[in-house]
C-alpha positions as CSV (number, residue, x, y, z in Angstrom):
1,M,131.2,105.9,86.8
2,S,131.1,102.6,84.9
3,M,132.2,99.2,84.1
4,N,132.0,97.5,80.8
5,R,129.3,95.4,79.9
6,R,131.9,92.5,80.4
7,E,132.9,93.5,84.1
8,F,129.9,94.3,85.1
9,L,128.2,91.1,83.7
10,A,131.1,88.8,85.8
11,A,131.1,90.9,88.9
12,G,127.4,90.2,89.3
13,A,127.2,86.2,88.2
14,A,130.0,86.3,90.7
15,S,128.6,87.7,94.0
16,A,125.0,87.2,93.4
17,V,124.1,85.1,96.3
18,K,127.9,84.4,98.2
19,V,127.5,84.6,102.0
20,A,130.9,85.1,104.2
21,S,132.0,82.8,106.6
22,P,130.9,84.4,110.6
23,Q,133.8,82.5,112.1
24,A,136.5,84.8,109.9
25,N,134.4,87.4,109.8
26,R,134.1,87.7,113.6
27,A,137.6,86.9,114.0
28,A,138.9,90.1,112.4
29,R,136.7,92.2,114.4
30,C,138.4,95.9,116.0
31,L,136.8,98.1,118.2
32,S,133.1,98.9,117.5
33,M,132.2,102.2,115.7
34,A,128.8,102.3,117.2
35,D,128.4,106.0,118.9
36,V,131.6,107.1,117.5
37,P,131.3,111.1,117.0
38,Y,132.9,112.7,114.7
39,Q,135.9,115.1,115.3
40,R,133.9,118.3,115.3
41,K,134.4,120.9,112.0
42,D,133.2,121.7,109.2
43,P,134.0,118.9,106.9
44,R,135.9,119.4,103.6
45,I,133.9,117.4,100.9
46,A,134.7,115.8,97.6
47,M,132.3,114.3,95.3
48,V,132.1,110.6,93.5
49,G,129.7,110.9,90.7
50,V,127.7,114.0,89.7
51,G,125.3,112.9,87.7
52,G,121.6,113.1,88.1
53,R,121.6,112.3,91.5
54,G,125.0,113.8,92.2
55,T,123.9,116.8,91.3
56,V,120.7,117.3,93.3
57,L,122.9,116.4,96.1
58,L,125.5,119.0,95.3
59,K,122.8,121.5,94.8
60,N,121.2,120.5,98.7
61,L,125.1,120.6,99.9
62,L,125.5,124.1,98.7
63,G,122.4,125.1,100.4
64,A,123.5,123.6,103.2
65,D,126.8,125.8,102.6
66,G,128.6,122.5,102.3
67,K,132.5,122.7,101.6
68,I,133.5,121.1,98.1
69,V,137.0,120.8,97.4
70,A,136.8,118.3,94.6
71,I,134.9,116.6,92.4
72,C,134.7,112.6,90.5
73,D,133.2,111.7,87.3
74,I,134.2,109.8,84.5
75,V,132.2,112.3,82.5
76,P,133.9,115.7,81.8
77,D,131.2,117.6,81.6
78,H,129.1,116.6,84.7
79,A,132.4,117.3,86.5
80,A,132.4,121.0,84.7
81,R,128.9,121.3,85.5
82,A,129.5,120.9,89.2
83,Q,132.0,122.8,89.3
84,K,130.5,125.4,87.9
85,L,127.5,124.8,90.9
86,V,130.4,125.7,93.2
87,V,132.2,128.6,92.2
88,G,128.5,130.1,91.8
89,S,128.1,129.2,95.5
90,K,130.7,132.1,96.4
91,Q,133.0,129.2,96.6
92,P,136.8,128.4,95.6
93,S,136.7,126.2,92.5
94,P,137.2,123.0,93.1
95,E,139.8,120.4,91.6
96,L,138.0,118.2,89.2
97,Y,139.4,113.8,88.5
98,T,137.9,112.8,85.3
99,R,141.0,110.3,83.8
100,G,138.6,107.5,83.7
101,E,136.9,105.2,86.2
102,R,139.4,104.5,89.0
103,D,140.4,108.4,89.0
104,F,139.0,108.7,92.7
105,E,142.0,106.7,93.7
106,R,144.0,109.8,92.6
107,L,141.5,112.3,94.9
108,V,141.4,110.0,97.9
109,Q,144.9,110.4,98.4
110,R,144.6,113.8,98.6
111,D,145.4,115.1,102.5
112,D,142.5,118.4,102.8
113,I,139.4,115.8,102.2
114,D,137.1,114.7,105.5
115,L,134.5,113.5,103.5
116,V,133.6,111.7,100.8
117,I,129.7,111.7,99.2
118,I,129.6,109.0,96.5
119,A,126.6,109.1,93.9
120,T,127.6,106.9,91.4
121,P,126.1,103.3,89.8
122,W,125.8,100.8,92.6
123,R,128.1,98.5,92.0
124,W,131.1,101.1,92.4
125,H,129.6,102.2,96.3
126,A,132.1,99.3,97.6
127,P,135.4,100.4,96.0
128,V,135.4,104.2,96.4
129,A,133.9,104.2,100.0
130,L,136.6,101.3,100.8
131,A,138.9,103.8,99.3
132,A,138.0,107.0,100.9
133,M,138.5,105.2,104.1
134,E,141.5,103.4,103.4
135,H,143.2,106.8,102.9
136,G,142.0,108.4,106.2
137,K,138.5,109.8,105.3
138,H,134.7,109.4,106.2
139,A,132.6,107.5,103.6
140,C,128.6,108.3,103.1
141,M,127.6,106.4,100.0
142,E,124.1,106.2,97.8
143,V,121.3,103.3,98.0
144,P,121.1,100.9,98.2
145,G,124.6,100.5,99.7
146,V,126.3,97.9,98.9
147,L,125.3,95.1,97.1
148,T,126.9,91.6,98.6
149,V,127.8,89.9,102.0
150,E,131.1,90.1,101.6
151,D,131.3,94.2,100.6
152,C,128.9,94.5,104.0
153,W,131.8,93.0,105.6
154,R,134.5,94.5,103.9
155,I,132.7,98.3,104.9
156,V,132.2,97.1,108.6
157,H,135.8,95.7,109.3
158,T,137.3,99.0,107.3
159,S,135.2,101.3,109.3
160,E,136.6,99.6,112.6
161,K,140.3,99.3,111.2
162,T,140.2,102.8,110.4
163,R,138.2,104.1,112.6
164,R,136.1,106.2,109.8
165,H,132.9,106.3,109.3
166,C,130.7,104.5,106.4
167,T,127.0,105.5,106.3
168,M,124.3,105.6,104.0
169,L,122.5,108.6,102.4
170,E,119.0,107.3,103.2
171,N,117.0,110.2,102.7
172,C,113.5,108.6,103.6
173,C,114.4,108.2,107.0
174,Y,114.4,112.2,107.5
175,G,111.0,112.8,105.5
176,Y,108.4,114.7,106.8
177,N,106.2,111.5,107.5
178,E,109.0,109.5,108.4
179,T,110.2,112.0,111.3
180,L,107.4,112.5,112.5
181,V,105.8,108.7,113.1
182,L,109.5,108.1,114.6
183,R,109.0,110.5,117.0
184,L,105.5,109.0,118.0
185,A,107.1,106.0,118.7
186,Q,109.7,106.8,120.3
187,A,107.3,108.6,122.9
188,G,104.8,105.0,122.9
189,K,102.1,106.2,121.3
190,F,101.9,103.0,119.2
191,G,102.4,100.9,122.2
192,E,104.8,97.5,121.8
193,L,105.9,97.6,118.4
194,L,104.9,94.1,116.3
195,W,104.6,94.7,112.9
196,G,106.2,97.4,110.0
197,E,105.9,97.4,106.3
198,G,108.3,99.6,103.5
199,A,108.9,99.1,99.7
200,Y,109.4,101.0,97.1
201,L,107.1,101.0,94.0
202,H,107.9,102.9,91.3
203,D,107.1,102.9,87.7
204,L,111.2,102.9,86.4
205,R,110.2,101.5,83.0
206,E,111.1,104.9,80.5
207,I,113.9,105.8,83.2
208,L,115.5,102.2,82.9
209,F,115.8,102.2,79.0
210,A,116.5,105.6,78.3
211,D,120.0,106.1,76.3
212,E,121.8,108.3,79.3
213,G,122.1,108.4,83.1
214,E,120.1,105.4,85.1
215,G,119.3,103.5,81.6
216,L,123.2,103.2,80.8
217,W,123.4,100.8,83.9
218,R,120.4,100.1,85.9
219,R,118.2,97.7,84.1
220,T,121.6,95.6,83.7
221,E,120.6,94.9,87.5
222,H,117.5,93.3,86.3
223,T,119.7,91.1,84.2
224,L,121.9,89.3,87.0
225,Q,120.0,88.1,89.8
226,N,116.0,87.9,91.3
227,G,115.6,89.6,94.6
228,N,115.0,93.0,96.3
229,L,117.1,95.4,94.6
230,Y,116.3,98.3,96.4
231,P,115.0,98.0,99.8
232,T,116.6,100.7,101.9
233,H,113.8,103.6,100.9
234,G,110.8,101.2,102.7
235,L,113.0,99.7,105.4
236,G,115.4,102.2,106.7
237,P,112.6,104.2,108.6
238,V,110.7,100.9,110.1
239,A,114.1,99.9,111.2
240,N,114.4,103.7,113.1
241,Y,110.9,103.0,114.4
242,M,112.1,99.7,115.8
243,D,115.5,100.5,117.1
244,I,117.5,98.1,115.0
245,N,120.6,98.0,116.2
246,R,119.9,99.3,119.0
247,G,118.0,96.8,121.2
248,D,117.1,94.1,118.4
249,T,118.1,93.5,115.1
250,F,117.1,91.3,112.1
251,S,117.2,87.4,112.5
252,H,116.3,86.0,108.8
253,I,114.6,86.2,105.7
254,V,112.1,85.0,103.6
255,S,111.9,86.2,99.7
256,M,109.9,85.8,96.7
257,S,109.3,87.1,93.4
258,S,106.7,86.9,90.5
259,I,107.6,86.1,87.1
260,E,108.6,89.1,84.9
261,R,106.8,90.4,82.5
262,G,107.0,94.7,82.9
263,L,110.7,95.3,80.9
264,S,110.0,92.3,78.3
265,D,106.2,94.1,77.4
266,Y,107.5,97.7,77.8
267,R,110.6,96.8,75.2
268,K,108.3,95.2,72.7
269,D,106.2,98.1,73.2
270,H,108.8,100.8,72.8
271,V,112.1,99.6,71.4
272,P,113.1,98.7,67.7
273,A,113.9,95.7,66.4
274,G,117.6,95.4,66.0
275,N,118.4,97.6,69.2
276,P,121.0,95.6,71.0
277,K,118.2,95.8,74.1
278,W,116.9,92.8,72.5
279,N,119.4,90.5,73.2
280,E,119.0,91.1,77.1
281,R,117.2,88.1,79.0
282,Y,115.7,89.6,82.4
283,K,116.4,87.7,85.4
284,E,114.1,89.8,88.1
285,G,110.7,88.9,88.6
286,D,108.4,91.9,88.9
287,F,107.6,92.3,92.2
288,N,109.4,90.6,95.0
289,I,108.1,90.6,98.8
290,S,110.7,89.6,101.5
291,L,109.5,88.8,104.9
292,I,112.0,89.9,108.1
293,K,111.6,88.6,111.4
294,T,113.6,90.1,114.2
295,A,115.4,88.9,117.1
296,R,112.4,90.4,119.3
297,G,109.7,88.2,117.1
298,R,108.5,91.8,115.3
299,T,108.5,91.4,111.8
300,I,109.0,93.7,108.2
301,T,107.7,93.2,105.1
302,V,109.1,94.6,102.0
303,K,107.9,95.4,98.8
304,H,109.6,96.0,95.1
305,D,108.7,96.9,91.8
306,T,110.0,98.8,89.6
307,S,108.7,97.5,86.2
308,N,104.8,98.1,86.0
309,P,102.8,101.0,85.8
310,M,101.8,102.1,89.6
311,V,101.2,105.0,92.0
312,Y,104.5,106.0,93.6
313,S,104.4,104.1,97.2
314,R,106.7,103.2,100.0
315,V,104.0,101.9,102.1
316,N,105.5,102.8,105.0
317,A,103.4,101.4,107.9
318,L,103.9,100.6,111.5
319,G,101.8,98.8,114.1
320,G,102.1,98.1,117.7
321,T,99.8,97.2,120.6
322,K,97.9,100.7,120.9
323,G,97.7,101.3,117.4
324,L,99.0,102.1,113.9
325,F,100.5,104.5,111.0
326,M,99.9,103.4,107.4
327,D,100.7,105.9,104.5
328,Y,100.1,107.2,101.2
329,P,97.8,108.7,102.0
330,P,99.3,109.3,105.8
331,R,96.3,108.0,108.5
332,I,96.3,106.9,112.2
333,F,94.4,105.2,114.6
334,L,95.4,104.9,118.3
335,D,93.8,103.0,120.5
336,G,90.8,105.0,122.2
337,Q,90.9,108.0,119.5
338,K,87.8,109.7,118.9
339,G,85.6,108.7,115.8
340,G,85.3,105.2,116.7
341,E,86.7,102.9,114.0
342,E,87.7,106.2,111.9
343,W,91.6,107.2,110.2
344,A,92.3,110.2,111.7
345,N,95.1,112.2,109.6
346,L,98.6,113.8,111.2
347,D,97.0,117.4,111.9
348,G,96.5,116.5,115.3
349,F,100.2,115.4,116.7
350,K,102.1,118.8,115.4
351,E,103.8,119.2,118.3
352,H,105.6,115.8,117.5
353,E,106.7,117.7,114.3
354,H,111.0,116.8,113.6
355,P,112.3,120.2,114.9
356,L,114.5,120.4,111.8
357,W,111.4,120.2,109.1
358,K,109.9,123.3,112.0
359,S,113.0,125.6,111.2
360,M,113.8,124.6,107.7
361,G,111.0,122.7,106.0
362,D,110.5,125.7,104.2
363,I,114.0,126.3,103.1
364,A,114.2,122.5,102.1
365,K,110.8,122.5,100.2
366,K,112.6,125.6,98.2
367,L,115.7,123.9,97.1
368,G,113.9,120.8,95.8
369,G,115.6,117.2,96.2
370,H,112.2,114.3,96.8
371,G,110.0,117.2,99.2
372,G,112.8,118.5,100.9
373,M,114.3,115.1,102.7
374,D,117.3,115.7,100.2
375,F,118.2,118.8,102.3
376,I,117.4,117.7,106.2
377,M,119.3,114.7,105.4
378,L,122.2,116.4,104.1
379,F,122.1,119.3,106.6
380,R,122.2,116.8,109.7
381,L,125.3,115.0,108.3
382,L,126.7,118.2,108.6
383,E,125.4,119.0,111.5
384,C,126.5,116.1,113.2
385,F,130.2,116.9,112.0
386,R,129.9,120.6,112.8
387,N,129.2,119.3,116.5
388,G,130.7,116.7,116.9
389,R,128.3,113.7,117.2
390,A,127.6,110.2,115.7
391,P,126.4,109.8,112.3
392,D,122.4,108.5,112.4
393,I,122.8,106.1,110.3
394,D,125.8,104.0,110.9
395,V,127.8,101.5,109.0
396,Y,126.1,98.6,111.3
397,D,122.8,100.2,110.0
398,T,124.2,100.4,106.3
399,A,125.9,96.9,106.1
400,L,122.9,95.4,107.7
401,W,120.3,97.4,105.5
402,S,122.3,96.5,102.2
403,S,122.5,92.7,103.1
404,V,118.9,92.4,102.4
405,V,119.5,92.6,98.9
406,P,121.8,89.9,98.1
407,L,120.3,87.6,101.0
408,S,116.9,88.2,99.5
409,I,118.6,87.0,95.9
410,A,120.0,83.8,97.5
411,S,116.2,83.0,99.2
412,V,114.6,83.7,96.0
413,S,117.4,81.4,94.3
414,Q,116.8,78.4,96.5
415,G,112.8,78.0,96.9
416,S,112.2,80.8,99.0
417,A,114.7,79.6,101.9
418,P,115.2,81.1,105.0
419,Q,118.2,83.3,105.3
420,R,120.1,84.3,108.4
421,F,121.4,87.9,108.8
422,P,125.1,88.4,109.9
423,E,125.8,89.7,113.0
424,F,127.5,92.7,112.0
425,L,127.0,94.6,115.5
426,P,127.4,92.0,118.1
427,G,124.5,91.9,120.9
428,D,122.4,94.0,118.4
429,G,123.4,97.1,120.0
430,K,121.9,96.7,123.5
431,G,122.1,99.4,125.6
432,R,122.3,102.1,122.8
433,K,119.9,104.6,123.1
434,P,117.3,105.2,120.4
435,N,118.1,106.3,116.8
436,P,118.8,109.8,117.2
437,I,117.0,111.3,114.3
438,G,113.9,111.1,116.5
439,S,116.2,113.6,119.0
């Protein structure tokens, strides 16, 4: 999916820091979608966007015996490649939708689709998800979800109105370490939780400057705004550890960014003079750090840097009154453990390993997809459908986690002024059970 550059820039400039009226949004509320189960069935799936990321998702869906009935992409060769993968898995040939960037509107009118998987460039997530729900389909979008506070409210209202779920495919919530730490936290091993930290620290310079794939659109985001553009890989697991939207919520955020140097320096060393990329001005500061305070007084730090050489890390740290965990490399310290003030590894906590990793970890790793977490995530999604359970990550999680992007941009633009989070889920989800990923 794509916009032309003029449309893309106009959309970004118009939507970067708007905050919707909370009074207007509360007035439009319908019955909550929290803990509403899917209708029990084996879902018929349509995929919108089957480039690099969409193809990985497709392979893992097929590995989980997901039924693919339709495929949409603006690049016919991508759609044909995906169709061949489906047929190769002994399924009927899915119908292709390749007539342009809005052909998903024709796809969602079909009456034989239950779920639409969205793996497009970020600015198309909201339009596709809204169209899917308005035509009676559940929607699952890739991260970072939606990009404006207005679209956060739109997906919430549309989900409530249509009684269709809008979830986020945050694969890092299903990683081996993340699911184990979630189960440790839910078992009380860290005591009362006090702080957490997540990040997306990943050298993407070569990808961002490529003349294909994400290089065709993702670098443009760095020309439009300055904030935390990709928070949910690190934030999502920490939000689950802390029962966010299940008794606590984000209260406010403060965000600041460093100067920009990484992309400009990379362009100087790798892009020849006269290339149109030299007309770009990068607004996004290289390193963004955002601090979130929760309603119950806990703190979450979220970092972002994709513009410099570094060792990949999502940080993934959690601390409480009885101990702490830190990842990259994984290590744990609990009050009173043997060895004094020495880190321990996770080998002594095998009894807290997630059941899906115990039973399907080898299959997940063989299929690939970020070490197996993609398969665990998609198998779990289909399992929720097939067993008539509510999704692990619901529309309120999707909206709240997504809102970090525009609120961080607003904070940076206002000299790191605090920004209040909207109340997407009234009452902070008090009375809800802990996140079911841990079960």
